[in-house]
Short mmCIF file of the C-alpha atoms (twelve columns), coordinates in Angstrom:
data_MODEL
# 
_entry.id   MODEL 
# 
loop_
_atom_site.group_PDB 
_atom_site.id 
_atom_site.type_symbol 
_atom_site.label_atom_id 
_atom_site.label_alt_id 
_atom_site.label_comp_id 
_atom_site.label_asym_id 
_atom_site.label_seq_id 
_atom_site.Cartn_x 
_atom_site.Cartn_y 
_atom_site.Cartn_z 
_atom_site.pdbx_PDB_model_num 
ATOM 1   C CA . MET A 1   29.015   -11.574 7.695   1 
ATOM 2   C CA . ALA A 2   26.441   -13.066 10.070  1 
ATOM 3   C CA . THR A 3   29.033   -13.101 12.871  1 
ATOM 4   C CA . ALA A 4   29.897   -9.451  12.267  1 
ATOM 5   C CA . ALA A 5   26.222   -8.492  12.336  1 
ATOM 6   C CA . ALA A 6   25.702   -10.411 15.569  1 
ATOM 7   C CA . ALA A 7   28.743   -8.726  17.151  1 
ATOM 8   C CA . ALA A 8   27.563   -5.208  16.230  1 
ATOM 9   C CA . PRO A 9   27.437   -3.122  19.407  1 
ATOM 10  C CA . ARG A 10  24.265   -1.580  20.769  1 
ATOM 11  C CA . HIS A 11  24.230   1.806   22.458  1 
ATOM 12  C CA . SER A 12  21.901   3.163   25.097  1 
ATOM 13  C CA . CYS A 13  21.693   6.219   27.318  1 
ATOM 14  C CA . ALA A 14  19.351   6.685   30.241  1 
ATOM 15  C CA . LYS A 15  18.860   9.159   33.028  1 
ATOM 16  C CA . LEU A 16  18.745   7.357   36.372  1 
ATOM 17  C CA . SER A 17  17.423   8.896   39.561  1 
ATOM 18  C CA . VAL A 18  19.968   8.004   42.235  1 
ATOM 19  C CA . ALA A 19  20.086   8.334   45.976  1 
ATOM 20  C CA . VAL A 20  22.593   10.775  47.482  1 
ATOM 21  C CA . GLU A 21  24.805   10.273  50.500  1 
ATOM 22  C CA . ASP A 22  23.343   13.225  52.416  1 
ATOM 23  C CA . PRO A 23  19.746   12.376  53.408  1 
ATOM 24  C CA . LYS A 24  18.893   16.106  53.617  1 
ATOM 25  C CA . ALA A 25  20.128   16.840  50.122  1 
ATOM 26  C CA . PRO A 26  17.645   16.679  47.224  1 
ATOM 27  C CA . GLY A 27  17.794   13.623  45.019  1 
ATOM 28  C CA . GLY A 28  19.972   13.847  41.963  1 
ATOM 29  C CA . GLY A 29  20.343   12.086  38.660  1 
ATOM 30  C CA . VAL A 30  23.089   10.781  36.420  1 
ATOM 31  C CA . PHE A 31  23.291   9.941   32.729  1 
ATOM 32  C CA . VAL A 32  24.513   6.444   31.972  1 
ATOM 33  C CA . LYS A 33  25.727   5.762   28.436  1 
ATOM 34  C CA . ALA A 34  26.334   2.075   27.749  1 
ATOM 35  C CA . THR A 35  27.745   0.028   24.899  1 
ATOM 36  C CA . TRP A 36  26.552   -3.572  24.796  1 
ATOM 37  C CA . LEU A 37  28.434   -6.415  23.134  1 
ATOM 38  C CA . PRO A 38  27.681   -10.172 23.131  1 
ATOM 39  C CA . THR A 39  30.075   -10.965 25.995  1 
ATOM 40  C CA . ARG A 40  30.910   -7.639  27.588  1 
ATOM 41  C CA . PHE A 41  29.842   -4.019  28.033  1 
ATOM 42  C CA . SER A 42  31.217   -0.578  28.900  1 
ATOM 43  C CA . LEU A 43  29.743   2.360   30.858  1 
ATOM 44  C CA . ALA A 44  30.233   6.138   30.832  1 
ATOM 45  C CA . VAL A 45  28.500   8.013   33.676  1 
ATOM 46  C CA . THR A 46  28.251   11.752  34.226  1 
ATOM 47  C CA . ASP A 47  26.402   14.015  36.609  1 
ATOM 48  C CA . GLY A 48  27.195   17.106  34.528  1 
ATOM 49  C CA . ALA A 49  30.220   18.062  36.630  1 
ATOM 50  C CA . GLY A 50  32.398   14.966  36.395  1 
ATOM 51  C CA . ALA A 51  32.625   11.771  34.387  1 
ATOM 52  C CA . TRP A 52  33.418   8.156   35.263  1 
ATOM 53  C CA . VAL A 53  33.894   5.069   33.121  1 
ATOM 54  C CA . ALA A 54  33.888   1.289   33.505  1 
ATOM 55  C CA . ASP A 55  34.962   -1.327  30.977  1 
ATOM 56  C CA . ALA A 56  33.702   -4.813  31.915  1 
ATOM 57  C CA . SER A 57  35.890   -7.369  30.164  1 
ATOM 58  C CA . ASP A 58  34.787   -10.803 28.984  1 
ATOM 59  C CA . ALA A 59  36.415   -12.445 31.989  1 
ATOM 60  C CA . GLU A 60  34.777   -10.110 34.495  1 
ATOM 61  C CA . VAL A 61  31.346   -10.585 32.982  1 
ATOM 62  C CA . ARG A 62  31.768   -14.363 32.895  1 
ATOM 63  C CA . LEU A 63  32.883   -14.363 36.557  1 
ATOM 64  C CA . ARG A 64  29.907   -12.272 37.652  1 
ATOM 65  C CA . ALA A 65  27.538   -14.506 35.693  1 
ATOM 66  C CA . GLU A 66  28.961   -17.610 37.359  1 
ATOM 67  C CA . GLN A 67  28.565   -16.034 40.791  1 
ATOM 68  C CA . TRP A 68  24.849   -15.523 40.069  1 
ATOM 69  C CA . ASP A 69  24.444   -18.939 38.411  1 
ATOM 70  C CA . GLN A 70  23.485   -17.349 35.113  1 
ATOM 71  C CA . PRO A 71  24.706   -17.656 31.564  1 
ATOM 72  C CA . VAL A 72  26.575   -14.643 30.202  1 
ATOM 73  C CA . SER A 73  23.781   -13.708 27.793  1 
ATOM 74  C CA . GLU A 74  21.162   -13.701 30.562  1 
ATOM 75  C CA . TYR A 75  23.407   -11.635 32.844  1 
ATOM 76  C CA . LEU A 76  23.963   -9.033  30.120  1 
ATOM 77  C CA . ALA A 77  20.265   -8.908  29.227  1 
ATOM 78  C CA . LEU A 78  19.294   -8.254  32.853  1 
ATOM 79  C CA . ALA A 79  21.981   -5.575  33.239  1 
ATOM 80  C CA . GLU A 80  20.834   -3.868  30.037  1 
ATOM 81  C CA . ARG A 81  17.246   -3.916  31.231  1 
ATOM 82  C CA . TYR A 82  18.104   -1.868  34.348  1 
ATOM 83  C CA . LEU A 83  20.822   0.402   32.887  1 
ATOM 84  C CA . ALA A 84  19.330   1.178   29.457  1 
ATOM 85  C CA . PHE A 85  15.947   2.144   30.950  1 
ATOM 86  C CA . HIS A 86  15.053   3.570   34.316  1 
ATOM 87  C CA . GLN A 87  13.025   0.983   36.253  1 
ATOM 88  C CA . PRO A 88  10.754   2.595   38.873  1 
ATOM 89  C CA . SER A 89  10.774   -0.566  40.984  1 
ATOM 90  C CA . SER A 90  14.566   -0.454  41.314  1 
ATOM 91  C CA . THR A 91  16.622   1.607   43.742  1 
ATOM 92  C CA . TYR A 92  19.668   3.230   42.113  1 
ATOM 93  C CA . SER A 93  22.646   4.654   43.983  1 
ATOM 94  C CA . PHE A 94  25.861   6.376   42.918  1 
ATOM 95  C CA . HIS A 95  28.347   6.707   45.769  1 
ATOM 96  C CA . GLU A 96  32.032   7.443   46.164  1 
ATOM 97  C CA . ALA A 97  34.251   4.365   46.353  1 
ATOM 98  C CA . GLY A 98  37.885   5.315   46.904  1 
ATOM 99  C CA . ALA A 99  39.144   7.301   43.945  1 
ATOM 100 C CA . GLY A 100 36.143   6.396   41.851  1 
ATOM 101 C CA . ARG A 101 32.433   5.822   42.214  1 
ATOM 102 C CA . ARG A 102 30.177   2.799   42.644  1 
ATOM 103 C CA . LEU A 103 26.947   2.440   40.634  1 
ATOM 104 C CA . SER A 104 24.406   -0.029  42.058  1 
ATOM 105 C CA . TRP A 105 20.796   -1.017  41.410  1 
ATOM 106 C CA . THR A 106 18.360   -3.433  42.988  1 
ATOM 107 C CA . PHE A 107 15.890   -5.945  41.539  1 
ATOM 108 C CA . GLU A 108 13.754   -8.801  42.723  1 
ATOM 109 C CA . LYS A 109 14.188   -12.435 41.748  1 
ATOM 110 C CA . GLN A 110 11.836   -15.127 43.025  1 
ATOM 111 C CA . GLY A 111 10.627   -12.838 45.795  1 
ATOM 112 C CA . THR A 112 14.165   -11.936 46.932  1 
ATOM 113 C CA . LYS A 113 15.568   -8.421  46.595  1 
ATOM 114 C CA . LEU A 114 19.061   -8.487  45.095  1 
ATOM 115 C CA . GLU A 115 21.633   -5.770  44.334  1 
ATOM 116 C CA . TRP A 116 24.208   -5.517  41.586  1 
ATOM 117 C CA . ARG A 117 27.036   -3.006  41.598  1 
ATOM 118 C CA . TRP A 118 29.883   -1.953  39.377  1 
ATOM 119 C CA . LYS A 119 32.865   0.232   40.257  1 
ATOM 120 C CA . LEU A 120 33.753   3.105   37.917  1 
ATOM 121 C CA . GLN A 121 37.012   4.991   37.573  1 
ATOM 122 C CA . PRO A 122 37.403   8.695   36.806  1 
ATOM 123 C CA . ALA A 123 37.410   9.321   33.058  1 
ATOM 124 C CA . PRO A 124 40.851   10.223  31.612  1 
ATOM 125 C CA . HIS A 125 39.222   13.079  29.689  1 
ATOM 126 C CA . PRO A 126 36.117   14.130  31.626  1 
ATOM 127 C CA . GLN A 127 35.101   16.940  29.273  1 
ATOM 128 C CA . GLN A 128 35.358   14.703  26.246  1 
ATOM 129 C CA . THR A 129 33.327   11.981  27.976  1 
ATOM 130 C CA . ILE A 130 30.652   14.496  28.960  1 
ATOM 131 C CA . ALA A 131 30.615   15.834  25.385  1 
ATOM 132 C CA . GLU A 132 30.215   12.298  24.022  1 
ATOM 133 C CA . VAL A 133 27.283   11.650  26.337  1 
ATOM 134 C CA . LEU A 134 25.648   14.956  25.341  1 
ATOM 135 C CA . ASP A 135 26.256   14.293  21.648  1 
ATOM 136 C CA . PHE A 136 24.651   10.892  21.975  1 
ATOM 137 C CA . LEU A 137 21.659   12.432  23.748  1 
ATOM 138 C CA . MET A 138 21.356   15.148  21.113  1 
ATOM 139 C CA . ASP A 139 21.548   12.636  18.263  1 
ATOM 140 C CA . ALA A 140 18.993   10.454  19.984  1 
ATOM 141 C CA . ASN A 141 16.748   13.474  20.497  1 
ATOM 142 C CA . ILE A 142 17.064   14.422  16.827  1 
ATOM 143 C CA . ARG A 143 16.254   10.869  15.757  1 
ATOM 144 C CA . LEU A 144 13.277   10.802  18.078  1 
ATOM 145 C CA . SER A 145 12.094   14.192  16.808  1 
ATOM 146 C CA . GLU A 146 12.370   13.007  13.216  1 
ATOM 147 C CA . GLU A 147 10.529   9.838   14.125  1 
ATOM 148 C CA . VAL A 148 7.825    11.884  15.819  1 
ATOM 149 C CA . VAL A 149 7.510    14.066  12.720  1 
ATOM 150 C CA . ARG A 150 7.237    11.006  10.474  1 
ATOM 151 C CA . LYS A 151 4.716    9.387   12.763  1 
ATOM 152 C CA . THR A 152 2.728    12.623  12.932  1 
ATOM 153 C CA . GLN A 153 2.724    13.003  9.174   1 
ATOM 154 C CA . SER A 154 1.744    9.372   8.753   1 
ATOM 155 C CA . PHE A 155 -1.016   9.827   11.312  1 
ATOM 156 C CA . GLU A 156 -2.327   12.942  9.560   1 
ATOM 157 C CA . LYS A 157 -2.243   11.121  6.232   1 
ATOM 158 C CA . LEU A 158 -4.113   8.153   7.670   1 
ATOM 159 C CA . LYS A 159 -6.568   10.526  9.344   1 
ATOM 160 C CA . GLN A 160 -7.219   12.296  6.023   1 
ATOM 161 C CA . GLU A 161 -7.649   8.967   4.259   1 
ATOM 162 C CA . ALA A 162 -10.031  7.839   6.975   1 
ATOM 163 C CA . GLU A 163 -12.082  11.025  6.575   1 
ATOM 164 C CA . ASN A 164 -12.163  10.561  2.802   1 
ATOM 165 C CA . CYS A 165 -13.251  6.964   3.237   1 
ATOM 166 C CA . LEU A 166 -15.941  8.066   5.666   1 
ATOM 167 C CA . GLN A 167 -17.246  10.701  3.253   1 
ATOM 168 C CA . GLN A 168 -17.162  8.215   0.404   1 
ATOM 169 C CA . SER A 169 -19.000  5.673   2.522   1 
ATOM 170 C CA . GLU A 170 -21.674  8.233   3.423   1 
ATOM 171 C CA . ARG A 171 -22.038  9.178   -0.241  1 
ATOM 172 C CA . PHE A 172 -22.379  5.520   -1.216  1 
ATOM 173 C CA . ASN A 173 -25.013  5.013   1.461   1 
ATOM 174 C CA . THR A 174 -26.962  8.039   0.234   1 
ATOM 175 C CA . GLU A 175 -26.761  6.915   -3.388  1 
ATOM 176 C CA . LYS A 176 -27.781  3.411   -2.380  1 
ATOM 177 C CA . ALA A 177 -30.811  4.712   -0.498  1 
ATOM 178 C CA . GLU A 178 -31.816  6.918   -3.444  1 
ATOM 179 C CA . PHE A 179 -31.385  4.038   -5.898  1 
ATOM 180 C CA . GLU A 180 -33.451  1.701   -3.736  1 
ATOM 181 C CA . GLN A 181 -36.200  4.313   -3.368  1 
ATOM 182 C CA . ALA A 182 -36.279  4.960   -7.125  1 
ATOM 183 C CA . SER A 183 -36.293  1.242   -7.896  1 
ATOM 184 C CA . PHE A 184 -39.088  0.652   -5.398  1 
ATOM 185 C CA . THR A 185 -41.146  3.481   -6.874  1 
ATOM 186 C CA . LYS A 186 -40.725  2.092   -10.404 1 
ATOM 187 C CA . PHE A 187 -41.547  -1.401  -9.215  1 
ATOM 188 C CA . VAL A 188 -44.724  -0.212  -7.502  1 
ATOM 189 C CA . ALA A 189 -45.777  1.667   -10.646 1 
ATOM 190 C CA . VAL A 190 -45.168  -1.391  -12.856 1 
ATOM 191 C CA . LEU A 191 -46.937  -3.639  -10.366 1 
ATOM 192 C CA . ASN A 192 -49.986  -1.359  -10.239 1 
ATOM 193 C CA . SER A 193 -50.062  -1.189  -14.053 1 
ATOM 194 C CA . LYS A 194 -49.963  -4.985  -14.281 1 
ATOM 195 C CA . LYS A 195 -52.745  -5.271  -11.726 1 
ATOM 196 C CA . SER A 196 -54.881  -2.797  -13.705 1 
ATOM 197 C CA . LYS A 197 -54.327  -4.744  -16.932 1 
ATOM 198 C CA . LEU A 198 -55.179  -7.990  -15.185 1 
ATOM 199 C CA . ARG A 199 -58.431  -6.477  -13.883 1 
ATOM 200 C CA . GLN A 200 -59.295  -5.270  -17.401 1 
ATOM 201 C CA . LEU A 201 -58.592  -8.695  -18.875 1 
ATOM 202 C CA . LYS A 202 -60.704  -10.361 -16.199 1 
ATOM 203 C CA . ASP A 203 -63.579  -7.957  -16.929 1 
ATOM 204 C CA . ARG A 204 -63.312  -8.658  -20.673 1 
ATOM 205 C CA . ILE A 205 -63.262  -12.402 -20.080 1 
ATOM 206 C CA . ALA A 206 -66.294  -12.134 -17.805 1 
ATOM 207 C CA . ALA A 207 -68.134  -10.028 -20.435 1 
ATOM 208 C CA . LEU A 208 -67.296  -12.515 -23.201 1 
ATOM 209 C CA . GLU A 209 -68.439  -15.423 -21.068 1 
ATOM 210 C CA . SER A 210 -71.730  -13.606 -20.331 1 
ATOM 211 C CA . ALA A 211 -72.253  -12.817 -24.043 1 
ATOM 212 C CA . ASP A 212 -71.646  -16.461 -25.015 1 
ATOM 213 C CA . LYS A 213 -73.870  -17.752 -22.239 1 
ATOM 214 C CA . ALA A 214 -77.017  -15.772 -23.263 1 
ATOM 215 C CA . PRO A 215 -77.447  -17.330 -26.793 1 
ATOM 216 C CA . LYS A 216 -76.836  -20.784 -25.368 1 
ATOM 217 C CA . GLU A 217 -79.556  -20.286 -22.778 1 
ATOM 218 C CA . GLU A 218 -81.996  -19.063 -25.443 1 
ATOM 219 C CA . GLU A 219 -81.208  -22.073 -27.624 1 
ATOM 220 C CA . GLU A 220 -81.706  -24.403 -24.684 1 
ATOM 221 C CA . GLU A 221 -85.036  -22.756 -23.823 1 
ATOM 222 C CA . GLU A 222 -86.206  -23.062 -27.438 1 
ATOM 223 C CA . GLY A 223 -85.046  -26.661 -27.480 1 
ATOM 224 C CA . HIS A 224 -87.054  -27.445 -24.358 1 
ATOM 225 C CA . SER A 225 -90.131  -25.689 -25.767 1 
ATOM 226 C CA . THR A 226 -89.882  -27.650 -29.019 1 
ATOM 227 C CA . ASP A 227 -89.539  -30.924 -27.118 1 
ATOM 228 C CA . ARG A 228 -92.721  -30.128 -25.174 1 
ATOM 229 C CA . THR A 229 -94.915  -29.154 -28.179 1 
ATOM 230 C CA . GLU A 230 -93.853  -31.697 -30.816 1 
ATOM 231 C CA . PRO A 231 -95.495  -34.772 -29.171 1 
ATOM 232 C CA . ILE A 232 -98.790  -32.855 -28.905 1 
ATOM 233 C CA . GLU A 233 -98.701  -31.896 -32.586 1 
ATOM 234 C CA . GLU A 234 -97.982  -35.438 -33.692 1 
ATOM 235 C CA . GLY A 235 -100.768 -36.855 -31.541 1 
ATOM 236 C CA . SER A 236 -103.252 -34.198 -32.703 1 
ATOM 237 C CA . ASP A 237 -102.388 -34.743 -36.358 1 
ATOM 238 C CA . LYS A 238 -102.876 -38.420 -35.967 1 
ATOM 239 C CA . ASP A 239 -106.139 -37.878 -34.225 1 
ATOM 240 C CA . HIS A 240 -107.360 -35.539 -36.930 1 
ATOM 241 C CA . CYS A 241 -106.182 -37.880 -39.606 1 
ATOM 242 C CA . VAL A 242 -108.034 -40.727 -37.975 1 
ATOM 243 C CA . ASN A 243 -111.095 -38.565 -37.593 1 
ATOM 244 C CA . ASP A 244 -110.812 -37.221 -41.113 1 
ATOM 245 C CA . GLU A 245 -110.247 -40.508 -42.882 1 
ATOM 246 C CA . PRO A 246 -113.703 -41.942 -42.160 1 
ATOM 247 C CA . SER A 247 -115.368 -38.827 -43.443 1 
ATOM 248 C CA . GLU A 248 -113.439 -38.962 -46.716 1 
ATOM 249 C CA . THR A 249 -113.900 -42.688 -47.254 1 
ATOM 250 C CA . GLY A 250 -117.315 -42.807 -45.737 1 
ATOM 251 C CA . GLY A 251 -116.598 -45.779 -43.437 1 
ATOM 252 C CA . GLY A 252 -116.030 -46.276 -39.687 1 
ATOM 253 C CA . GLY A 253 -117.612 -42.958 -38.601 1 
ATOM 254 C CA . ASP A 254 -120.557 -42.024 -36.553 1 
ATOM 255 C CA . PRO A 255 -123.590 -42.952 -38.666 1 
ATOM 256 C CA . HIS A 256 -125.538 -40.086 -37.286 1 
ATOM 257 C CA . SER A 257 -122.865 -37.384 -38.099 1 
ATOM 258 C CA . SER A 258 -123.778 -34.932 -40.824 1 
ATOM 259 C CA . PRO A 259 -121.583 -33.590 -43.636 1 
ATOM 260 C CA . GLU A 260 -121.641 -30.115 -42.050 1 
ATOM 261 C CA . LYS A 261 -120.172 -31.382 -38.799 1 
ATOM 262 C CA . SER A 262 -117.384 -33.169 -40.626 1 
ATOM 263 C CA . ALA A 263 -116.433 -30.034 -42.560 1 
ATOM 264 C CA . ALA A 264 -116.379 -27.939 -39.355 1 
ATOM 265 C CA . ALA A 265 -114.106 -30.445 -37.574 1 
ATOM 266 C CA . ALA A 266 -111.670 -30.459 -40.502 1 
ATOM 267 C CA . ALA A 267 -111.444 -26.635 -40.519 1 
ATOM 268 C CA . THR A 268 -110.790 -26.559 -36.745 1 
ATOM 269 C CA . SER A 269 -107.959 -29.098 -37.127 1 
ATOM 270 C CA . ARG A 270 -106.289 -27.075 -39.885 1 
ATOM 271 C CA . GLY A 271 -106.467 -23.878 -37.770 1 
ATOM 272 C CA . ARG A 272 -104.733 -25.581 -34.802 1 
ATOM 273 C CA . ARG A 273 -101.890 -26.836 -36.974 1 
ATOM 274 C CA . GLY A 274 -101.357 -23.331 -38.408 1 
ATOM 275 C CA . ARG A 275 -101.075 -21.812 -34.886 1 
ATOM 276 C CA . LYS A 276 -98.521  -24.420 -33.754 1 
ATOM 277 C CA . ARG A 277 -96.309  -23.773 -36.799 1 
ATOM 278 C CA . THR A 278 -96.410  -20.049 -36.030 1 
ATOM 279 C CA . ARG A 279 -95.178  -20.663 -32.439 1 
ATOM 280 C CA . LYS A 280 -92.210  -22.651 -33.729 1 
# 
């Protein structure tokens, strides 16, 4: 099966611009239909008025390849390159050669211009050969037209999908921007609310600290005042007690003091102690 697939023929048809024998005559063109096989090929050429054919056998192709020091596959590939597609760099000619015609083309190899030629014989059935060439061209044109239609439809489908993707992308970008703006607005509102609560808490803490600080200061001031007055009271009481004791016992006092002076001193001492207790 692999051998059969490899031996499947390939077909090509190209319009070649050829030189004419009369230099004054306008250039013409011929249609070359070719069938390519692994070791040989065949040609059918028509200019619309007549038809010519050539059937290159395996032996002929091998001989030509040996003359050009090429393997058969390389020789056939080079021939197909210039006969299946018109090469602008090549010069094609289609001249009379006895009863038939000679098709030739030129190419360059390693800077040297070379020419290959093949002789064709008149087709046994020219009209049939011309019809076969035209049928092949028509079928190829239909296939190309269908391919163009498929490619165009595929392109339009891809274009529509691209437009839909673009619209979807723009919509996503818009929604993303709106979502980010809304999220930012909410975040700013929450952040400002938190800041306001923090300020309120700081104010409350400061107020509580101030309220706690005032009683402590008053207590400290009272404590300092008490510390300053208590030694004086103790000393005064002792002094009065010392002064009073001699008067009560009648010993150790001034011998010249009178009972009236002693009573007045005792009353003054009691009045001072009453004022100090009131200040506390």
